[in-house]
C-alpha positions in Angstrom: 30.0 -42.3 34.3 31.7 -41.6 37.6 34.6 -40.0 35.8 32.3 -37.3 34.4 30.1 -37.1 37.6 27.1 -38.3 35.6 24.6 -40.5 37.5 24.0 -44.0 36.0 20.3 -43.2 35.8 19.4 -40.9 32.9 17.0 -38.7 35.0 16.3 -36.2 32.2 15.6 -38.9 29.6 13.1 -40.5 32.0 11.5 -37.1 32.7 11.0 -36.4 29.0 9.6 -39.9 28.4 7.1 -39.5 31.2 6.2 -35.9 30.4 6.3 -35.4 26.6 6.3 -31.7 25.5 3.3 -32.3 23.2 1.1 -33.4 26.1 2.1 -30.5 28.4 -0.8 -27.9 28.2 1.2 -25.2 29.9 4.2 -25.5 27.7 1.9 -25.6 24.6 0.3 -22.4 25.7 3.7 -20.7 26.0 4.8 -22.1 22.6 1.5 -21.0 21.0 1.9 -17.5 22.4 5.4 -17.2 21.0 4.6 -18.8 17.6 1.2 -17.0 17.0 2.8 -13.7 16.5 6.2 -14.4 14.8 5.4 -12.0 12.0 5.6 -9.0 14.4 9.0 -7.5 14.9 8.6 -7.9 18.6 7.0 -11.2 19.6 4.9 -11.2 22.9 7.6 -13.2 24.6 11.2 -14.0 23.6 12.6 -17.4 22.6 14.7 -17.3 25.7 11.6 -16.9 27.9 10.1 -19.9 26.1 13.2 -22.0 26.8 13.4 -20.9 30.4 9.8 -21.9 31.0 10.3 -25.3 29.4 13.6 -25.8 31.2 12.2 -24.8 34.6 9.2 -27.2 34.0 11.5 -30.1 33.2 13.9 -29.4 36.1 11.0 -29.4 38.5 9.6 -32.6 37.1 13.1 -34.3 37.1 13.6 -33.3 40.8 10.4 -35.1 41.6 11.8 -38.3 40.2 14.7 -38.4 42.5 14.0 -41.2 45.0 10.7 -42.2 43.2 9.4 -45.6 42.3 10.0 -44.9 38.6 13.7 -45.6 39.2 15.0 -49.1 39.9 15.5 -50.1 43.5 19.0 -49.8 44.9 21.3 -52.7 45.3 21.9 -53.9 48.9 25.5 -52.9 48.6 24.5 -49.3 47.7 22.1 -49.1 50.7 24.9 -50.4 52.9 27.3 -47.8 51.6 24.9 -45.0 52.1 24.1 -46.2 55.6 27.9 -46.3 56.5 28.2 -42.7 55.2 25.3 -41.6 57.4 23.3 -40.4 54.4 19.7 -39.5 55.2 18.3 -41.1 52.1 19.7 -44.6 52.3 17.1 -46.4 50.2 16.1 -43.7 47.7 17.6 -43.9 44.2 19.7 -40.9 43.2 19.5 -39.4 46.7 22.1 -39.4 49.4 22.1 -35.8 50.7 19.8 -34.2 48.2 22.5 -31.9 46.8 22.3 -33.1 43.2 18.5 -32.7 43.2 18.7 -29.3 44.7 21.5 -28.1 42.4 19.8 -29.2 39.1 20.0 -26.3 36.7 19.8 -25.4 33.0 21.6 -23.1 30.7 19.8 -20.7 28.4 21.9 -18.5 26.0 25.0 -19.2 28.1 23.3 -18.2 31.4 23.0 -20.9 34.1 19.6 -20.8 35.8 18.8 -22.9 38.9 15.0 -22.9 39.4 13.8 -22.8 43.0 
């Protein structure tokens, strides 16, 4: 929705469909580390650290989809519009200047984190 500044392509939904959590060995290791010692008063890592790790992983994967062949090709009118604006990514889906991709972030316990 343009009104809410949300791209028409659900990039995070596509990312999760392509990279399900249950098939991600690194995320499973982090989850197992957290869940294996829940009976202790102090787990080896915090729930926030688990969510940060998962969030960073998905933000990184989602950034990789910007401009990829997994997204539908752009309409000719969109390419023309991007060309008129002088955008460097005229034929890449979800890319004009790269600002949205670079600015992807997540929120964990109310704290916004933008992975590098």
